[in-house]
N, C-alpha and C positions, 0 to 999 in steps of 0.2 A: 396513723405515721403513713398507712398503703394508701388513702388519700391524696395526702400530699406528693408522693411519691408519685402518681399517676399524674397530678397536676403536674410537676414538673416534670417529667415524660411529654405529656402534651404541650408543652408551653417550647418546650423543645423542637418539637415539630414545626408547631407553628409559625418557629421564625428557623426552621432548617435545620432542622435537627432529624431522627431516625425512625422515632418512637410511632405508633401509626395515631390518630387524631380520632378522636369521637365522631367525628364527620368528616368529610370530604368533597370539597366542591372548589372546580377551577376559578384562581382569582383571591381567594380566602388565606391569607396569610395566617393570621391569625386574630382572633373575639376572646377578648377575656373582658371581667368585671372586677374593677377593684374597690374595694368601701374601705374607709379609714386608710388609704393607705396599706393595703389588704390585699392581697389575689383569693379571687371565691371562689371563682371557675373560671373555665372557660361557656364562652355561649354560642348560639347558632345566632344567625342574622337575623334570626325570627322572632329571636327575643330580645332583641337589645331595646328595643321602644320602652319596653317595661322594666327593665332592670336600672336605665336610667333616669328615670320618672321616679326612683327610690333614694330616702334619704342619703347625703354623703355617698352616694356613690357616679363610679364613672364607665363608661364603656367604653373600651380600646379597642377600636380594629384597625384591622392592615390589610389592603388589598393591592395586588399587583394586575396591572393589567386588565380591569376587570370589565366583562359585557354589559352591554346597557344593562340585560335583565337585572342583573346584580347590581349595578349602581342606582335603580326605580326600586328597588328592593330596600336598597340602605337609602332611599331619598325619603319613602313610604314610614321608614321607623324612626327619621330622626325630623319631615317636616321639611328638609332640606329646600333650597331654593333653586326650580326647574334652570333657572339660567347660569348655578353653579355645579348642574349635574352636568349641562353641556359641555362650561367647559374642560371638568373633571373627566369626561370620556375623552377630550380630545387630545394629545398630550400637543408638542412646541409652545408652551402656552411662556408669554410674557412673565418674572415674577411680579406677583402685585397682590393687593391685602381689597378684600370687598365685604363688605358689611350688608348684612340682609337678615334685617329687624336684630333679635339677637343672639345670632350664630356667623361666623366669619370663614370666609372661605379666601385661605392662602394658597398660592405658586412659590415652588422654590426651584430652585434649575440646580441639581448635583451634580457635584464632579470626583473622580476618581480616575490611580493611576489603574492600566491593566495593560502588561504587556507594553513597557515603556510607551502603552498609548495613553493618552486623556479622554475621559469616556464619561459623557455627560448622558445624567439623565435627568427625571421632573418627578416632581414631589406633590400634590396637590392633598388639602390639608382643611377639611372640615371642623371647627370648631365651635362647641356651641356647651350650653349649660347640660352638665354631664355624660357628654361623650365628645371624643378625639375620633376621626373618621381619616387613614391616610392613605393616599391613593396615587402607587408609585405609578411609571414609567419607565421606560426604558431600562438599559444595567446601570441599575444603581444598587447604591452599597445596602444591605441587609439594616432594619431596627433591631435586629436580634440585640446590639448589645445596648439599646438605649431601651430596653424592655429592662433585658438583667439589672441595669443600671437604676433605674426606677425602682424595678421592686427592690432591691437591695439596701433603698433607702424611703422605709416607710413616711416616717414622719415629713417627710419630702411631696414625696408623689400624693401622701393625704388631704395636698391643694390643688386635687384635684386635673382638671384640662388644662389648665395656665401652665400648670408644670411639666406635664406632659409635651404641649406643642412649647416650652424651653426648652424641654432640653432634646427633642426633634431637630429644632433648629441650629442648637448648637451643637449637635451633632452633624449637620450640614456643614457649617461654617467651618466646623475642625477639620476637617473631609477638606478641603481646601489647601491646606497651611503645606501637607505633603505634597500637594501637586506643587506648587508654589516654589517648594525645595527641591524640585527636580529638574523644573523647568529655568530657576534662579543657577543650577549647577551647568547647565546646556549652555547657556546665558555667558558667565564665567568662563567659557573653552569657549564660545565664540569672540570671545573681546581677549583672552592672551592671543590667539590664531591672528587678529588682527593687528597686534601692537608686535607679532613677529616677522608678521609674511602678507603677500595680499592674496585678501580671499579669492579662492577658486569657483568655479561653477554648483559647482554642489554645495561649499557653503555659501552660498549666496541662497540657493534655494534651500538650505536648512534653515536660515535668518529671517528668509520670510517666511515657514512652512510657522516658526516658534512667532513670529509676530501675531500672525492668525491664530496658533492658538492663544495666545495670551487674551487678543482681542474678544475668541467666545467666551470664556472665561470671565473676562471681563464683564460684557451683556449677560453674563447669568448673576455674577457678584453685584452688581451697581446698583439694580433694581432695587434685589435686597438691604440695599442701607437703609433705602425709606421704606420698606416692610419695618423693618428690626425698630426703625428708627420709632414708629408710631403706638409699637409694643411698649414704650416710655411711657409714655401715660394713660391715666388710670381711665378715658372717655370712651377707649372702647368694652362692648358687652362685658359684663363676668369678669373684666378685669380685679385680680389683686394687687391692690396697690401695694402689699409685702413682695411682691414678685419683680419688684420694678428693677431694683438691680439686675434681678436676674439678666432681663432683657439690655437691661443699657450695658449688661459685658458681654454681651452677643452683639450688640450693635457696636461695641468697640473693638471686637474681636474683628469684624466684617470688612469695620472701617481699616484697620490696620491691611485684610487682603488688600483690598483697592488698593490702597498705597501703596503694598508692595509690588502690586500689576502694572501701575502706573510708571514705577519706580524701573523693570525688569524690559520695561515698553522704548521708556528714555532711554537705557542703553543701550539697546537695541537701535533704536536711532542711529545714536553718534557713532554703535559699531558699523552701522552700514556707511554714514558720511562719512566716517574717518578712513574707513574699505573705499572710495567713492575720491577723496580726496590724498588720499596713498596713490592709489591709480591715477592717478589725474598729474600727480610729483614723477612719479616715473615715467609715465609718459611725456610728460616735458623735459625731464633729462635726456632721454633719448633723443627727441625733437633737439636739444641745444647739442650734444654728439655728431647727430649727421651734419646738423648745420654747418659745425666748426670743422668736421673731415671737409666738407662738401668747398669750403670755401680753401682750405688747406689745398686738395685736390688742384680746385679753380686753378694757381696761378701756374701748375706748369702745363695744365690744359688749352691753359687761354697763350701763352707764349710758345710755346707747338704749335698752334694753331695760327698763329701770325707768322711764324717763319717758316709755316707749311705750305707760308700760300705761292702757288708759282707765279714768280715778277723776276724776270731779267735785274731791273734796277733797282734793289733792297739795302738800305746800308748796313755796315760789315759784313753782308753775304760773302764777301770772296778774302775777309778776315782768318787770318793762319791758326789762331786761337779762340777764333768766336762759339765754338762747340764747350771749350769748358769754362770759356764766360758768363757763357747761358747756364748750364750746368751750377755753375758757382750762384748766379743769380736765381739761379730755383731750389737750390737749396737752402740757400741765403732768408729769405720771402718765405718757406716753408717752415723751416724753423721758426724765425720772428711769430710766425701765424702761431704758433704748436705752441708755443711760451705764451701769448697772449692770451690765447682761451686755457689754459693751464690754468695762469694768475685768475682770471674769473670763472675759474671752476664749470668749464665745461666741458672738461674732459679729464 
């Protein structure tokens, strides 16, 4: 019983707890071995190769921004391909799945909300018979919840590395949903604002930033659709046919995320186009009003200009009531033009 408590304490620190682990090494978040779905004990990196060769055992190692020395040690324990190790040492990789003999190398982009901002990270996964190695780069979420969920279901964890891989991918995809919900709320606010009034410069900048965030999120999600789709088939090394339905479920989730992103991008595009059209409509209305008033003011200006010329022999120049007649003509013409433009809805 005391041994079980010790192991639980070790696991807590390995994924972010407070109990001291049996060893401390920068870059190592967790390293444990499981057999028949049960956690046996925490192990050192140099013990991993021995444990993974045992029957019904799987080694699960979690690393966070490891140095080259640590990566090469992991490479030696599991006989990992040099190209995969080179990619794992360099973040900012495109999501992908590559097969090296009987092992797989997967790159997935992660996303979560932090201080009302979308924070992107990256996870590299080495998967082979009897082992799973996750390498996290950037500000990505801890996989403590994944480890706890797997350990809570020994029957499922007994499927080994395939179930662990499914759990990690499912966790990554599920973390996209809160991000989508936050962005969707912002998009709806902007959409309502467009319908009420013309967007200001700050609103346009906000719209642009939202489209930029969605583009970055889409670049992380879309390649993962192809990666997950490949897991629906059993031609991958060590793939357990009984887990096909689980990977199919992950594929459905990531496709839904992609559809939500595309829909939000279209809404933002429509909002921007609507704002532009509303602005153009208002500018056209203003131009019409100015043109109408200019036409009305042109009448007295033209008449006053004509009779302001200094000629001695002009018609009706000496007419006694000429001033009042001219004023009447000006008022009549102006009122006629005003009525005409009002009927045309220019005023």
